[in-house]
N, C-alpha and C positions, 0 to 999 in steps of 0.2 A: 273469547279474549283476545287482544292484537297483542301483535308480535312486538312493539314495545313495552307493554308488559312482561310477556314470554320472560326473556332477557333480562327485566330488572327483581323478580323472582329467583333463576336463575345467578345468579349472580352474590346477592346474598349467602350462599352456602360459601364461595369464594372467593367471598373478600374476610372471614369469618374462619378459614384451613392459612390465606392470607398471613393475618394478624398472629396465629399461634405457627406461622413458624417464620416470620421474624425475627418475635419473640425467641425466640427457639437458635435463631443465628448465633451471637456473638459470642457460643461458648464454640464455636464451631472455627469463627473467624480468625481465629493466632491457628489456628492447627500447624500448621506445615509451611511456614512461607520459604518461600525459599530465596537460599542467599544473592548480594547480592553480585553481579562481575564481574570480571578484569578487563579492564581494552583491553583489544585480540595483539597490546602490543606490552602489557604488560604493564602493573603496574609504575614501576620507579621507583627510586629513590629516595624521593620525596615528596612532596603533595603540588609542586608544581609540575614536574613531568608529568606525573599519574594525569594530571589536567591534560595538558598538550597533548595525552596518549587517549582521554578523553574524546575530545574536539577533534584527535582526526580520525577516531573511528563516526562524530555528527559529520565530519567535510565527506569522506565515504559514505556516508547513507545515502545524504545529498545527493554525492554524484548516482548513486545505483537509481535516489528516482528523479538524474534529472533522461536516466534511462530508459527509464521504466515512460517517464512523457513522455519524451521521442518514438520511442517505441507507440503512446495512444497518435501522436499525430501525427506519424508514417500511417500506420493503419487506417487512422478517419476519412483518412487525406486516399487512399486508397480506394474507399468504400467508397465516398465519392467520384470517383472517378470509374467506378466498375458500375454505378447507377448512373453518367450519363453513359455509358454504351447502352445501356435499357432503354435510353430517351433516343437516342439517333444520333446525342450534343459529341460523344466521341469515338474513339475508334480503341480496338485489343490496341493497340502499338501506344499508345498513349496513357495505359494500364501496364505493359512491360516496363515502360520511361520513366513512374511514378514507383514502381519496384523497384528498380533496378538501381532508382536513383536512392530513394530511399537503404536500401540493406547495403549505402552506401557510407551513405551517413551513417546510421546505425557502426557498423563499424569504427566508422573515425571517431566518434561519441564512445562507445568503447574504446578504442586505443588510446583516447586526450585524459580519459576516464583513470584511468591503469597509469600512465603514464606522468598523472598526474599524483597518485599514489606516489611514486617514488620524489616529487618535491616535499611534500612531508614530512 
């Protein structure tokens, strides 16, 4: 018996079980869904204020995403410099400078995002 035939035979009971599980699924789908969360600044007195508060939360999420992206870029560049050290193309001082500039850059980004929260 070949390996592909063995996998084909083993898949049949799983397909039957999956079909039965999906048939029983609709009864449990609506069991206990969580309620929608209010924005962090509250719902407001009308729908316009509520939408502004949701937009505020979205802008803060984008700011946190930019901070995470900057952290990723700084880390990737630092790893590249570390690799260059082992190849003999860079020195340990280059890595120290990269880390110092990266920490300063991340601090500035976090500061600017924090200041942007006061503008909205």
